[in-house]
MDAnalysis code that builds the backbone (N, CA, C; Angstrom):
import MDAnalysis as mda
import numpy as np

u = mda.Universe.empty(246, n_residues=82, atom_resindex=np.repeat(np.arange(82), 3), trajectory=True)
u.add_TopologyAttr("name", ["N", "CA", "C"] * 82)
u.add_TopologyAttr("resid", np.arange(1, 83))
u.add_TopologyAttr("resname", ["MET", "ARG", "GLN", "GLN", "ALA", "LEU", "ASN", "LEU", "GLN", "LYS", "GLN", "LEU", "ALA", "GLY", "VAL", "THR", "GLU", "SER", "PHE", "GLU", "ARG", "ASP", "GLY", "ILE", "LYS", "VAL", "VAL", "VAL", "SER", "GLY", "ASP", "GLN", "LYS", "ILE", "ILE", "ARG", "ILE", "GLU", "LEU", "ASP", "GLY", "GLU", "GLU", "ARG", "LYS", "ASP", "ILE", "VAL", "ASP", "ALA", "ILE", "ASN", "SER", "ALA", "LEU", "LYS", "GLU", "VAL", "GLN", "LYS", "LYS", "ALA", "ALA", "LYS", "LYS", "MET", "MET", "ASP", "ALA", "GLY", "GLY", "GLY", "LEU", "SER", "GLY", "ILE", "LEU", "LYS", "GLY", "PHE", "GLY", "GLN"])
u.atoms.positions = np.array([
    [-56.672, 9.759, -25.904],
    [-55.228, 9.608, -25.440],
    [-54.676, 8.315, -25.968],
    [-55.532, 7.242, -25.972],
    [-55.052, 5.973, -26.468],
    [-54.785, 6.040, -27.938],
    [-55.682, 6.772, -28.747],
    [-55.455, 6.918, -30.186],
    [-54.210, 7.667, -30.492],
    [-53.880, 8.689, -29.650],
    [-52.618, 9.463, -29.822],
    [-51.453, 8.511, -29.600],
    [-51.466, 7.647, -28.640],
    [-50.413, 6.735, -28.359],
    [-50.243, 5.771, -29.453],
    [-51.387, 5.273, -30.098],
    [-51.278, 4.331, -31.229],
    [-50.706, 5.065, -32.452],
    [-51.072, 6.294, -32.663],
    [-50.475, 7.116, -33.771],
    [-49.006, 7.310, -33.594],
    [-48.614, 7.606, -32.407],
    [-47.195, 7.798, -32.063],
    [-46.421, 6.470, -32.367],
    [-46.991, 5.405, -31.888],
    [-46.344, 4.132, -32.078],
    [-46.187, 3.785, -33.642],
    [-47.166, 4.108, -34.405],
    [-47.038, 3.851, -35.867],
    [-45.937, 4.717, -36.449],
    [-45.854, 5.976, -36.017],
    [-44.841, 6.880, -36.541],
    [-43.438, 6.362, -36.120],
    [-43.300, 5.904, -34.870],
    [-42.013, 5.370, -34.414],
    [-41.594, 4.108, -35.138],
    [-42.590, 3.305, -35.539],
    [-42.250, 2.091, -36.234],
    [-41.658, 2.385, -37.616],
    [-41.985, 3.531, -38.138],
    [-41.445, 4.007, -39.406],
    [-39.994, 4.506, -39.378],
    [-39.511, 4.751, -38.134],
    [-38.129, 5.252, -37.977],
    [-37.202, 4.071, -37.834],
    [-36.201, 3.984, -38.614],
    [-35.217, 2.857, -38.506],
    [-33.794, 3.384, -38.404],
    [-33.034, 2.525, -37.753],
    [-31.560, 2.836, -37.718],
    [-30.824, 1.521, -37.893],
    [-29.795, 1.575, -38.675],
    [-28.910, 0.399, -38.921],
    [-27.555, 0.584, -38.264],
    [-26.970, -0.453, -37.785],
    [-25.640, -0.422, -37.187],
    [-24.879, -1.629, -37.681],
    [-23.652, -1.479, -38.076],
    [-22.856, -2.574, -38.593],
    [-21.461, -2.424, -38.066],
    [-20.950, -3.682, -37.566],
    [-19.679, -3.817, -37.057],
    [-19.228, -5.289, -37.091],
    [-17.992, -5.497, -37.539],
    [-17.396, -6.814, -37.466],
    [-18.277, -7.933, -38.125],
    [-18.845, -7.660, -39.216],
    [-19.710, -8.645, -39.975],
    [-21.075, -8.766, -39.435],
    [-21.467, -7.972, -38.471],
    [-22.844, -8.052, -37.919],
    [-23.531, -6.795, -38.236],
    [-24.756, -6.911, -38.788],
    [-25.580, -5.803, -39.132],
    [-26.993, -5.924, -38.393],
    [-27.339, -4.863, -37.722],
    [-28.630, -4.845, -36.972],
    [-29.452, -3.674, -37.499],
    [-30.721, -3.956, -37.745],
    [-31.610, -2.837, -38.123],
    [-32.748, -2.865, -37.082],
    [-32.927, -1.635, -36.446],
    [-33.917, -1.479, -35.304],
    [-34.915, -0.383, -35.674],
    [-36.147, -0.543, -35.265],
    [-37.136, 0.401, -35.421],
    [-37.267, 1.365, -34.290],
    [-37.841, 2.485, -34.444],
    [-38.045, 3.461, -33.415],
    [-38.932, 3.053, -32.252],
    [-39.767, 1.997, -32.553],
    [-40.616, 1.484, -31.495],
    [-39.929, 0.261, -30.774],
    [-38.588, 0.285, -30.871],
    [-37.788, -0.654, -30.112],
    [-37.978, -2.129, -30.511],
    [-38.107, -2.365, -31.811],
    [-38.139, -3.736, -32.397],
    [-37.027, -3.964, -33.238],
    [-36.407, -5.163, -33.155],
    [-35.449, -5.631, -34.122],
    [-36.058, -6.000, -35.419],
    [-35.620, -5.352, -36.512],
    [-36.240, -5.651, -37.791],
    [-35.422, -6.714, -38.528],
    [-34.102, -6.612, -38.432],
    [-33.251, -7.547, -39.198],
    [-31.903, -7.672, -38.493],
    [-31.427, -8.868, -38.504],
    [-30.003, -9.140, -38.071],
    [-29.290, -9.946, -39.189],
    [-28.131, -9.545, -39.551],
    [-27.324, -10.249, -40.536],
    [-25.984, -10.568, -39.859],
    [-25.529, -11.793, -39.972],
    [-24.159, -12.235, -39.505],
    [-23.403, -12.700, -40.764],
    [-22.363, -11.933, -41.094],
    [-21.555, -12.233, -42.219],
    [-22.441, -12.371, -43.512],
    [-23.433, -11.465, -43.659],
    [-24.270, -11.406, -44.857],
    [-25.440, -12.409, -44.861],
    [-25.538, -13.250, -43.785],
    [-26.680, -14.187, -43.686],
    [-27.703, -13.623, -42.696],
    [-28.956, -13.538, -43.227],
    [-30.047, -13.083, -42.308],
    [-30.351, -14.139, -41.294],
    [-30.535, -13.712, -40.105],
    [-30.818, -14.618, -38.894],
    [-32.152, -14.263, -38.273],
    [-33.231, -14.693, -38.902],
    [-34.537, -14.404, -38.393],
    [-34.792, -15.072, -37.054],
    [-34.150, -16.188, -36.836],
    [-34.340, -16.916, -35.537],
    [-33.845, -15.994, -34.356],
    [-32.780, -15.274, -34.572],
    [-32.273, -14.403, -33.523],
    [-33.213, -13.210, -33.338],
    [-33.640, -12.677, -34.466],
    [-34.608, -11.484, -34.438],
    [-35.837, -11.907, -33.604],
    [-36.383, -13.040, -33.907],
    [-37.578, -13.494, -33.266],
    [-37.329, -13.688, -31.778],
    [-36.234, -14.262, -31.395],
    [-35.906, -14.512, -29.957],
    [-35.779, -13.216, -29.203],
    [-35.050, -12.236, -29.758],
    [-34.881, -10.927, -29.132],
    [-36.154, -10.231, -29.040],
    [-36.986, -10.227, -30.071],
    [-38.261, -9.483, -30.039],
    [-39.201, -10.094, -29.008],
    [-39.104, -11.471, -28.878],
    [-40.010, -12.096, -27.850],
    [-39.546, -11.738, -26.490],
    [-38.225, -11.690, -26.259],
    [-37.765, -11.263, -24.907],
    [-38.108, -9.822, -24.619],
    [-37.973, -8.927, -25.586],
    [-38.306, -7.536, -25.383],
    [-39.840, -7.373, -25.008],
    [-40.685, -8.132, -25.697],
    [-42.102, -8.105, -25.518],
    [-42.445, -8.525, -24.011],
    [-41.794, -9.541, -23.620],
    [-42.053, -10.016, -22.215],
    [-41.583, -9.108, -21.189],
    [-40.391, -8.486, -21.403],
    [-39.879, -7.508, -20.391],
    [-40.733, -6.252, -20.440],
    [-41.289, -5.843, -21.583],
    [-42.146, -4.662, -21.603],
    [-43.474, -4.993, -20.845],
    [-44.024, -6.164, -20.970],
    [-45.157, -6.517, -20.183],
    [-44.907, -6.421, -18.691],
    [-43.756, -6.985, -18.244],
    [-43.390, -6.985, -16.823],
    [-43.229, -5.479, -16.376],
    [-42.570, -4.658, -17.241],
    [-42.335, -3.265, -16.788],
    [-43.629, -2.549, -16.722],
    [-44.599, -2.817, -17.641],
    [-45.925, -2.098, -17.623],
    [-46.668, -2.492, -16.376],
    [-46.564, -3.869, -15.995],
    [-47.318, -4.348, -14.805],
    [-46.702, -3.604, -13.516],
    [-45.400, -3.479, -13.430],
    [-44.751, -2.836, -12.330],
    [-45.251, -1.393, -12.247],
    [-45.289, -0.686, -13.390],
    [-45.722, 0.677, -13.441],
    [-47.154, 0.819, -12.974],
    [-48.017, -0.099, -13.441],
    [-49.439, -0.050, -12.999],
    [-49.548, -0.355, -11.490],
    [-48.829, -1.337, -10.956],
    [-48.804, -1.623, -9.543],
    [-48.235, -0.523, -8.708],
    [-47.312, 0.273, -9.219],
    [-46.675, 1.362, -8.497],
    [-47.459, 2.653, -8.459],
    [-48.417, 2.776, -9.351],
    [-49.166, 4.076, -9.254],
    [-50.112, 4.326, -10.384],
    [-50.662, 3.268, -11.016],
    [-51.579, 3.535, -12.033],
    [-51.050, 3.769, -13.441],
    [-49.793, 3.392, -13.664],
    [-49.249, 3.568, -14.992],
    [-49.103, 5.039, -15.346],
    [-49.300, 5.380, -16.645],
    [-49.098, 6.741, -17.040],
    [-49.926, 7.777, -16.354],
    [-51.150, 7.417, -16.119],
    [-52.034, 8.442, -15.446],
    [-51.512, 8.703, -14.012],
    [-50.984, 7.665, -13.375],
    [-50.394, 7.921, -12.017],
    [-49.183, 8.777, -12.107],
    [-48.345, 8.633, -13.120],
    [-47.118, 9.381, -13.291],
    [-47.537, 10.854, -13.609],
    [-48.519, 11.043, -14.498],
    [-48.942, 12.392, -14.825],
    [-49.537, 13.155, -13.705],
    [-50.122, 12.487, -12.749],
    [-50.669, 13.189, -11.598],
    [-49.573, 13.984, -10.807],
    [-48.406, 13.464, -10.907],
    [-47.277, 14.123, -10.211],
    [-46.836, 15.370, -10.956],
    [-47.325, 15.597, -12.112],
    [-46.965, 16.718, -12.928],
    [-48.133, 17.726, -12.988],
    [-49.087, 17.608, -12.070],
    [-50.215, 18.552, -12.029],
    [-51.306, 18.250, -13.009],
    [-51.292, 17.021, -13.525],
    [-52.385, 16.622, -14.511],
    [-53.601, 16.079, -13.666],
])
């Protein structure tokens, strides 16, 4: 199951979406990471790093809450007859 999750994560990392408005361009991957931010044509890696760090920390906190609440994914799946 862990291997399947890793394979899915790799596939999602290959999916990207770009959005542009008012001189700001953002490129995001399917695994919820900011790949690139441009402000008026200038790449801002510092902002990318800050956002990705914040996302990583909140994901850790969310995973901990899920584990505390019922065993994470296995706890959730038990509710579905697994």
